[in-house]
Residue, then its C-alpha position, 0 to 999 in steps of 0.5 A: x795773455x794776462x801775464x803779458x798785460x800785467x808786464x806791460x802795465x808795470x812797464x808803463x807805470x815805471x816809465x811814468x814814474x821815471x818821467x815824473x822824477x826827471x821832471x822834479x829833478x829838472x825843476x830843482x836844478x832850475x831853482x838852484x841855477x836861479x839862486x846862484x844867479x841871484x847871488x851873483x847879481x847881489x855881489x855885482x850890485x854890492x860892488x857897484x855901490x863901492x864906486x865913489x865919484x871924484x866930485x864927492x871926494x872933493x867935497x869930503x871936508x865940507x862942514x855940516x856939523x858932523x864929526x867924521x873920521x876916515x881911518x886910512x892905511x897905506x903901503x901894506x899889507x904886511x904880516x906883522x903890522x896889518x894883522x895887528x891893526x885889523x885886530x884892533x879895528x875888529x875889537x873896536x868894531x870900526x872899518x877902515x880903508x887900506x890903500x894896498x900896494x899890489x906887490x904886497x897884496x900879491x904876497x899876502x892874499x890871505x890878509x886881503x881876504x880878511x880885510x874884505x871879509x871884515x868889511x873894510x874898503x880895499x883901495x889901490x896904491x899902485x903896484x910898485x910904489x916906485x916913484x921913479x917908474x910910476x911918475x915917469x908919465x901918466x901912462x906908467x901911472x895908470x898901468x901900475x894902478x891897473x896892475x894893482x887892480x888885477x891883483x886885487x881882483x885875482x884875490x877877491x874876484x872880478x866883481x870887486x870894484x872899489x875905484x878910489x886910489x891914493x897917489x903915493x906921496x899924495x897928489x898935491x905939491x907936485x905937477x900931477x895935473x895930467x896924471x889926475x885927468x888921466x886917472x879920472x878919465x880911466x874911471x878912478x877917483x883919488x883922495x889925499x888926507x888932512x891929518x896924520x900920525x907922522x909915522x912916515x915923517x921920521x924914523x923911530x917915532x914913539x907911540x906918544x909922538x905919533x899920537x901928539x902929531x895926530x892931535x896937532x894935525x887934526x885940531x879944529x877939524x870936523x872931517x878927518x881923513x887920517x893918514x897912517x901906514x901898515x908896512x912892516x917897519x911901522x912898529x909903533x903905528x898899531x899902539x898909536x892907533x889904539x890911543x887915536x881911536x880912544x881920543x876920537x871916540x871921546x871927542x865925539x867922532x864917528x867912523x866911516x868909509x869912503x864907500x859910504x859917502x852919500 
């Protein structure tokens, strides 16, 4: 009889111990799930901060005594040029905006990830950059923008939501009023530029010519939105970037992103 009682007591102790262990495991699991959810919330919140209104971009050149430069690169990413530009930016601890073409982003997803990890803004420059197709009508244009967005999100995740785009060829100088309206109604904003290094104006420009073109177009301006390109044919753009950064620093400019506009 005593043996039976002892066995029963041991069995009850084992059951109680197992229940306590299970409770602890459940509590730990709940804590892990909460941590994961909190991390996801942080990511979503960061993405929301990347939304920039058209109103803010339209007043970007307003004079206020501050000299600010926004470095922008269109048409990439490319293996040879974009990676070299990223190296230069990292060395100088400067962030820039890359307006990427969806087709190129799809082929170079690792470079898109690097842009993101190193703190750059990744903007939209349509999926194809095919003027005949995207400018046929506003619907085609928005479709190309959204397709590029899908590519970026497939690489960085659905929470990445930077809404600033750049019109291929720019938004001025042609009848794009309906395109702009449709774009804004779809939740996007756009930005052009007010100076450039001229790497898309003529072929085979030397580094010195690119730097001089930048100095010419930026002269006397407080706020600079600088147009450059990082597709594979722009072999002198990285070297010109080094000199442009040096010139801007010596001239008292600071570097910012569109996502940092107050």
